[in-house]
Each structure stands twice: as C-alpha cells, then as structure tokens.
Backbone as numpy.savetxt, mean C-alpha at the origin, in Angstrom:
# Nx Ny Nz CAx CAy CAz Cx Cy Cz
-17.02 -4.73 8.11 -15.65 -4.74 8.63 -14.67 -4.18 7.56
-13.77 -3.29 7.90 -12.81 -2.74 7.01 -11.71 -3.74 6.89
-11.42 -4.06 5.58 -10.29 -4.97 5.39 -9.00 -4.16 5.17
-7.80 -4.85 5.15 -6.59 -4.26 4.85 -6.67 -3.63 3.48
-7.23 -4.39 2.43 -7.38 -3.89 1.09 -8.10 -2.56 1.10
-9.17 -2.53 1.86 -9.98 -1.26 1.93 -9.09 -0.07 2.47
-8.37 -0.35 3.51 -7.49 0.73 4.15 -6.47 1.24 3.12
-5.85 0.29 2.46 -4.81 0.57 1.48 -5.40 1.34 0.29
-6.60 0.92 -0.18 -7.20 1.67 -1.36 -7.61 3.05 -0.92
-8.14 3.16 0.30 -8.57 4.53 0.78 -7.30 5.44 0.89
-6.17 4.85 1.40 -4.96 5.70 1.54 -4.47 6.11 0.17
-4.42 5.25 -0.75 -3.95 5.61 -2.11 -4.88 6.60 -2.79
-6.16 6.42 -2.67 -7.06 7.34 -3.36 -6.97 8.75 -2.64
-6.93 8.73 -1.38 -6.95 10.05 -0.61 -5.60 10.80 -0.80
-4.47 10.11 -0.86 -3.19 10.72 -0.87 -2.53 10.87 -2.22
-2.82 9.99 -3.10 -2.15 10.02 -4.47 -3.07 10.33 -5.59
-4.36 10.05 -5.40 -5.34 10.38 -6.47 -6.19 11.60 -5.99
-5.78 12.24 -4.88 -6.50 13.40 -4.34 -7.97 13.26 -4.25
-8.31 12.07 -3.74 -9.76 11.82 -3.47 -10.62 11.47 -4.63
-9.99 11.24 -5.82 -10.84 10.89 -6.99 -11.20 9.50 -7.00
-12.36 9.21 -6.46 -12.80 7.76 -6.36 -13.27 7.26 -7.70
-13.40 8.17 -8.67 -13.83 7.63 -10.08 -12.69 7.13 -10.81
-11.39 7.26 -10.35 -10.24 6.74 -11.08 -10.38 5.21 -11.18
-10.27 4.66 -12.31 -10.37 3.16 -12.45 -9.13 2.48 -12.01
-9.02 2.17 -10.72 -7.79 1.60 -10.10 -8.11 0.16 -9.76
-7.59 -0.74 -10.54 -7.78 -2.20 -10.35 -6.85 -2.56 -9.19
-7.20 -3.65 -8.45 -6.40 -4.15 -7.36 -5.03 -4.56 -7.78
-4.85 -5.07 -9.08 -3.58 -5.59 -9.57 -2.89 -4.51 -10.41
-3.46 -3.39 -10.62 -2.75 -2.32 -11.45 -1.50 -1.92 -10.84
-0.43 -1.78 -11.63 0.81 -1.24 -11.11 0.74 0.23 -10.73
1.07 0.51 -9.48 0.98 1.96 -9.09 2.16 2.75 -9.73
3.29 2.02 -9.96 4.47 2.69 -10.59 4.21 2.95 -12.03
3.84 1.88 -12.73 3.73 2.03 -14.24 2.59 3.03 -14.62
1.56 3.07 -13.70 0.41 4.05 -13.97 0.67 5.37 -13.45
1.87 5.66 -13.01 2.40 7.00 -12.46 1.47 7.54 -11.35
1.12 6.50 -10.55 0.34 6.89 -9.35 1.28 7.22 -8.15
2.36 6.41 -8.03 3.35 6.67 -6.99 4.78 6.95 -7.64
5.54 7.71 -6.93 6.95 7.90 -7.29 7.73 7.56 -6.06
8.99 8.00 -6.03 9.87 7.67 -4.94 9.45 8.31 -3.63
8.90 9.54 -3.73 8.41 10.14 -2.53 7.13 9.50 -2.02
6.31 9.10 -2.87 5.15 8.41 -2.53 5.42 7.06 -1.85
6.49 6.41 -2.22 6.87 5.08 -1.63 7.20 5.35 -0.11
7.84 6.57 0.18 8.16 6.84 1.50 6.87 7.08 2.28
5.91 7.66 1.69 4.60 7.92 2.38 3.93 6.53 2.61
3.99 5.68 1.66 3.47 4.34 1.90 4.07 3.53 2.99
5.36 3.67 3.00 6.14 3.01 4.18 5.64 3.62 5.55
5.55 4.92 5.62 5.11 5.50 6.86 3.64 5.13 7.24
2.76 5.02 6.23 1.44 4.50 6.35 1.41 3.13 6.97
2.16 2.26 6.32 2.26 0.87 6.78 2.73 0.73 8.23
3.81 1.48 8.50 4.41 1.49 9.90 3.36 2.04 10.85
2.85 3.06 10.56 1.95 3.89 11.49 0.54 3.17 11.70
-0.09 2.76 10.61 -1.40 2.19 10.66 -1.51 0.70 11.01
-0.37 -0.05 10.67 -0.45 -1.45 10.93 0.63 -1.91 11.92
1.48 -1.03 12.35 2.47 -1.38 13.36 3.58 -2.36 12.88
3.83 -2.25 11.54 4.88 -3.08 10.90 6.09 -2.23 10.67
7.22 -2.71 11.24 8.49 -2.00 11.04 9.11 -2.58 9.71
9.26 -1.69 8.80 9.81 -2.11 7.50 11.33 -1.80 7.45
12.01 -2.76 6.85 13.42 -2.60 6.57 13.59 -2.36 5.03
14.80 -1.89 4.63 15.09 -1.60 3.24 14.66 -2.68 2.29
14.91 -3.98 2.71 14.59 -5.08 1.79 13.11 -5.24 1.60
12.32 -4.66 2.39 10.81 -4.80 2.27 10.31 -3.70 1.20
11.15 -2.71 0.94 10.70 -1.58 0.15 11.04 -1.95 -1.36
10.30 -2.83 -1.96 10.45 -3.30 -3.33 9.15 -3.42 -4.01
9.17 -3.32 -5.35 7.87 -3.38 -6.10 7.06 -4.64 -5.80
7.76 -5.72 -5.53 7.03 -7.00 -5.25 6.14 -6.81 -4.03
6.47 -5.86 -3.15 5.57 -5.66 -1.95 4.65 -4.43 -2.08
5.13 -3.46 -2.89 4.43 -2.11 -2.87 3.82 -1.64 -4.10
3.84 -2.42 -5.25 3.41 -1.85 -6.55 1.97 -2.10 -6.86
1.12 -2.62 -6.08 -0.31 -2.65 -6.39 -1.01 -2.69 -5.06
-2.32 -2.48 -5.11 -3.17 -2.70 -3.95 -3.11 -4.14 -3.41
-3.15 -5.06 -4.44 -3.15 -6.51 -4.10 -1.76 -6.76 -3.41
-0.65 -6.35 -3.99 0.66 -6.65 -3.38 0.79 -6.11 -1.93
0.38 -4.79 -1.90 0.40 -4.11 -0.59 -0.34 -4.95 0.44
-1.58 -5.27 0.18 -2.47 -5.96 1.02 -1.95 -7.34 1.47
-1.36 -8.05 0.52 -0.73 -9.30 0.78 0.47 -9.23 1.68
1.30 -8.23 1.36 2.48 -8.02 2.23 2.08 -7.63 3.60
1.12 -6.69 3.80 0.72 -6.28 5.15 0.06 -7.47 5.91
-0.80 -8.20 5.20 -1.51 -9.36 5.77 -0.56 -10.37 6.34
0.55 -10.72 5.55 1.49 -11.74 5.81 2.37 -11.23 7.05
2.79 -9.93 7.03 3.51 -9.36 8.14 2.72 -9.32 9.47
1.51 -8.91 9.31 0.58 -8.81 10.44 0.41 -10.19 11.12
0.28 -11.14 10.23 0.03 -12.49 10.69 1.31 -13.10 11.40
2.42 -12.67 10.86 3.71 -13.12 11.46 3.92 -12.45 12.86
3.52 -11.19 12.99 3.64 -10.41 14.19 2.71 -11.04 15.25
1.56 -11.53 14.81 0.53 -12.04 15.77 0.92 -13.46 16.32
1.76 -14.13 15.50 2.14 -15.49 15.94 3.11 -15.50 17.11
C-alpha cells in the first residue's frame, strides 16, 4: 500500500531532484535549508497537495511548519485528510 509519505517523497524526487533517487533525503531534512525547494516549488507543492489529496489550502497553511520536510508534509496532509473524512 502506498502511504502519504511515499507519495510525497516520490513527488519531491521526481519534481525537485529530477528523479535522483540516490540523493540522501531524510524524512526530517529541511527542504528549504537544503535548497531543494524555493518559492516556486512551494506553489508546485500546494498544487500537488490540492490535486492529489483533494485538500484546499489557504494562505495560512503555506508555512514551513507544514511544508518544510517530508515528515511535516505527510503529517499535515494526513491531519487534513482525516479532518475531511470526519
């Protein structure tokens, strides 16, 4: 079964690391501090979350606390998906 974390990791590797699966990307590594994402990439992440998970994001959701690592992204998506299902 493909998890949220798997989908997020695949998206990041395919879109920001150009498919380089050998890049040592820890789940908790900062995507911003490691120069993996920039402001344009954040917009791509938002579109990915909205399209793939059906989560409408507002400006207050677009913060490093939600988007700065695979772990943070997965937790945010999981919590929002759970809230939508309730």
